[in-house]
C-alpha positions as CSV (number, residue, x, y, z in Angstrom):
1,M,87.6,107.6,82.7
2,R,86.8,110.0,85.5
3,L,89.7,111.9,87.2
4,D,89.2,114.0,90.3
5,I,92.1,116.2,91.5
6,I,92.1,117.9,94.9
7,S,94.6,120.7,95.3
8,I,95.1,124.1,96.9
9,F,96.3,125.3,93.5
10,P,93.6,124.3,91.0
11,E,95.0,126.7,88.5
12,Y,98.0,124.5,88.2
13,F,96.0,122.1,86.0
14,A,95.4,124.5,83.1
15,P,97.7,122.4,80.9
16,L,95.1,119.6,81.0
17,D,93.1,121.7,78.6
18,V,95.6,121.4,75.8
19,S,97.3,118.8,73.6
20,L,96.2,115.1,73.7
21,I,94.7,115.3,77.2
22,G,92.7,118.4,76.3
23,K,91.3,116.7,73.2
24,A,90.4,113.6,75.3
25,R,88.5,115.9,77.7
26,R,86.6,117.5,74.8
27,T,85.7,114.2,73.3
28,G,84.5,112.8,76.6
29,T,87.2,110.1,76.9
30,L,88.5,111.8,80.0
31,D,86.2,113.5,82.6
32,V,88.6,115.7,84.6
33,R,87.3,117.5,87.7
34,V,89.6,119.8,89.6
35,H,88.7,120.8,93.2
36,D,90.0,123.5,95.5
37,L,90.8,122.0,98.9
38,R,90.1,125.4,100.5
39,S,86.5,125.0,99.6
40,W,86.2,122.7,102.6
41,T,87.7,125.1,105.1
42,H,85.6,127.2,107.5
43,D,87.7,130.0,108.8
44,R,88.2,133.4,107.1
45,H,91.9,132.6,106.3
46,R,90.8,129.3,104.6
47,T,93.5,127.5,106.6
48,V,94.6,124.0,105.3
49,D,97.8,123.5,107.4
50,D,99.1,123.5,111.0
51,T,102.3,122.9,112.9
52,P,103.4,119.2,113.2
53,Y,103.0,117.3,116.4
54,G,106.3,116.3,117.9
55,G,108.0,119.5,116.6
56,G,110.1,119.9,113.5
57,P,110.3,122.2,110.5
58,G,107.5,123.0,108.1
59,M,103.7,122.6,108.3
60,V,101.4,119.6,107.8
61,M,98.1,119.6,105.9
62,K,95.1,119.4,108.3
63,P,92.9,116.3,108.2
64,E,89.6,118.1,108.5
65,P,89.4,119.7,105.0
66,W,90.8,116.6,103.4
67,G,88.2,114.5,105.2
68,E,85.3,116.7,104.1
69,A,86.7,116.9,100.5
70,L,86.9,113.1,100.2
71,D,83.4,112.7,101.8
72,E,81.9,115.0,99.1
73,V,83.9,114.0,96.1
74,A,83.6,110.2,96.8
75,P,80.6,109.8,99.2
76,A,80.2,106.6,101.0
77,G,77.7,104.1,99.5
78,G,78.4,105.1,95.9
79,A,81.0,104.1,93.4
80,V,84.6,103.9,94.7
81,P,87.6,105.6,93.1
82,R,91.2,104.6,93.5
83,M,93.0,107.3,95.4
84,I,96.5,108.3,94.3
85,V,98.7,110.3,96.7
86,P,102.0,111.6,95.3
87,T,104.8,111.4,97.8
88,P,108.5,110.8,97.7
89,S,108.0,107.8,100.1
90,G,105.6,106.1,97.8
91,R,105.8,103.2,95.3
92,P,107.8,104.2,92.1
93,F,105.6,105.3,89.2
94,T,106.5,103.3,86.1
95,Q,105.0,102.6,82.7
96,A,103.6,99.4,84.1
97,M,101.8,101.3,86.8
98,A,100.5,103.8,84.2
99,A,99.0,100.9,82.3
100,E,97.5,99.5,85.6
101,L,95.9,102.8,86.4
102,A,94.6,103.3,82.9
103,A,92.5,100.3,83.4
104,E,90.6,102.0,86.3
105,D,87.3,103.7,85.8
106,W,87.9,106.4,88.3
107,L,91.0,107.9,89.9
108,L,91.1,110.5,92.6
109,F,94.4,112.4,93.1
110,A,95.2,114.1,96.4
111,C,97.9,116.8,96.0
112,G,99.9,117.3,99.2
113,R,101.9,120.4,100.1
114,Y,104.2,121.5,102.8
115,E,105.5,118.5,104.8
116,G,102.6,116.4,103.5
117,I,99.0,115.4,104.5
118,D,98.2,114.3,108.0
119,S,98.8,110.5,107.9
120,R,95.3,109.8,109.3
121,V,93.7,111.0,106.1
122,V,95.3,108.1,104.1
123,A,94.6,105.6,106.9
124,E,90.9,106.6,107.0
125,A,90.5,106.8,103.2
126,S,92.0,103.3,102.9
127,T,88.9,101.9,104.8
128,R,86.7,103.2,102.0
129,M,88.7,103.0,98.8
130,P,92.0,101.5,97.5
131,V,94.8,104.0,98.1
132,S,98.2,104.1,96.4
133,E,101.0,106.3,97.6
134,V,103.2,107.0,94.5
135,S,106.6,108.5,93.9
136,L,108.0,110.0,90.7
137,G,111.5,109.4,91.8
138,D,114.1,110.0,94.5
139,F,113.7,113.8,94.8
140,V,111.3,116.2,96.5
141,L,108.9,118.6,94.9
142,A,107.1,121.6,96.4
143,G,103.8,119.8,96.0
144,G,102.0,117.0,94.3
145,E,100.6,119.0,91.4
146,V,103.5,118.5,89.0
147,A,103.5,114.8,89.8
148,V,99.8,114.5,89.1
149,L,100.3,116.3,85.7
150,V,102.9,113.8,84.8
151,M,100.8,110.8,85.9
152,V,97.7,112.1,84.1
153,E,99.5,112.5,80.8
154,A,101.2,109.0,81.1
155,I,97.9,107.4,82.0
156,G,95.7,109.4,79.6
157,R,97.7,108.6,76.5
158,L,97.1,104.9,77.1
159,L,93.4,105.2,76.9
160,P,91.8,103.9,73.7
161,G,91.4,106.7,71.1
162,V,93.7,109.2,72.8
163,L,96.7,108.6,70.5
164,G,96.2,108.8,66.8
165,N,98.3,105.7,66.3
166,A,97.6,103.0,68.9
167,E,100.8,101.2,67.9
168,S,102.8,104.0,69.4
169,V,101.9,102.8,72.9
170,A,103.3,99.3,72.2
171,D,106.6,100.8,71.1
172,D,107.1,103.1,74.1
173,S,110.2,102.8,76.3
174,F,109.2,100.7,79.3
175,A,105.9,99.5,77.8
176,P,105.1,96.0,79.0
177,G,106.6,93.6,76.4
178,A,108.2,96.5,74.4
179,M,111.7,95.2,73.7
180,E,112.0,93.9,77.3
181,S,112.1,97.4,78.9
182,L,114.9,98.7,76.7
183,L,115.0,102.4,76.0
184,E,113.9,103.5,72.6
185,G,116.6,104.2,70.1
186,P,117.0,107.4,68.0
187,V,114.2,108.5,65.6
188,Y,114.3,110.4,62.4
189,T,112.0,112.1,59.8
190,K,112.3,114.1,56.6
191,P,114.5,115.6,55.2
192,P,117.0,112.8,54.7
193,E,119.8,115.3,55.3
194,W,119.8,118.3,57.6
195,R,122.7,120.6,58.4
196,G,125.1,118.0,57.0
197,R,123.7,115.2,59.1
198,A,122.2,112.3,57.2
199,V,119.5,109.8,58.3
200,P,121.1,106.4,58.7
201,E,121.0,104.6,55.4
202,I,119.4,101.5,56.8
203,L,116.2,103.5,57.6
204,L,115.9,104.4,53.9
205,S,116.6,100.9,52.6
206,G,113.0,99.5,52.8
207,N,114.5,96.3,54.3
208,H,112.1,95.9,57.3
209,G,114.0,93.0,58.9
210,A,117.3,94.9,58.8
211,I,115.6,98.0,60.1
212,A,114.1,96.1,63.0
213,R,117.6,94.7,63.8
214,W,119.1,98.2,63.7
215,R,116.5,99.5,66.0
216,R,117.1,96.8,68.5
217,D,120.8,97.3,68.4
218,E,120.4,101.0,69.0
219,A,118.0,100.3,71.9
220,L,120.5,98.0,73.5
221,R,123.3,100.6,73.0
222,R,121.2,103.5,74.4
223,T,120.1,101.4,77.4
224,A,123.7,100.4,78.1
225,A,124.8,104.0,78.0
226,H,122.0,105.7,79.9
227,R,120.3,103.0,82.1
228,P,122.7,100.1,82.5
229,E,120.7,98.8,85.5
230,L,117.9,97.8,83.1
231,L,120.1,95.3,81.4
232,G,119.6,93.0,84.4
233,R,115.9,92.8,83.5
234,L,116.5,91.3,80.1
235,D,115.3,87.7,79.6
236,P,118.4,85.7,78.7
237,G,116.3,83.3,76.7
238,K,115.3,86.2,74.3
239,L,118.9,87.3,73.6
240,D,120.6,86.0,70.5
241,K,124.4,86.0,69.7
242,H,124.1,89.4,68.0
243,D,122.5,90.9,71.1
244,R,125.3,89.7,73.3
245,K,127.9,91.1,70.9
246,V,126.2,94.5,70.8
247,L,126.3,94.5,74.6
248,A,129.9,93.5,74.7
249,D,130.8,96.2,72.2
250,A,128.9,98.7,74.4
251,G,131.2,97.9,77.3
252,F,129.1,95.2,79.0
253,P,130.8,91.9,78.1
254,E,129.9,90.4,81.5
255,H,126.2,90.8,80.7
256,G,126.6,89.1,77.4
257,E,128.5,86.3,78.9
258,D,126.1,85.8,81.8
259,M,123.1,85.9,79.5
260,A,124.7,83.4,77.1
261,N,124.8,80.7,79.8
């Protein structure tokens, strides 16, 4: 997969040289190219922003450098990337979207700053390539760089060969089909006891059926405690009597009753 990232802070992406993503770059699984937007400015101050039309606070990123950058990075007539623009007003980024983007051959990330990128840039780019405006959540960052780092890691780890154990992807929280979007339960490793805290005995039993049941129970409890809105996404047809009892014991009897009908 090829990833192009355009930013006024290319140094922000040094973390992409380490850990799993860094290894994927070294093995050729990921071809990451980081570009400095200021390379497409033509004044001595390398200006990329200006005051907004209509007044208001802050500055807006100028269309000219963005237009030239996109023309050079993804020239017309060649292969077409999917452009991703991080913005609080975009479509929420989810594990399902990460899987969707991991299936692409080429992604181009446009990192906005200040009050954002002149809206004509996205409108013009949309005539040449698919464009997705994407949000990490209901909060505002200083720029798109942090959001791109998050997305690249979430996407990159889904590529074949990036994770040492491919089954880890299938067991992720929010993975498509992974326990119906339940949060993952607690995990443990050796030693069996640490600072007076023991690993749950069921995990040492060797009874794989009982362990699977325990993990599902813990996932239901954790989801009820931390993300109760996700309970509404559960498929009633996949919930058994034990599931409904766990939900009732966790303080959500109405979910168990509704799902039982």
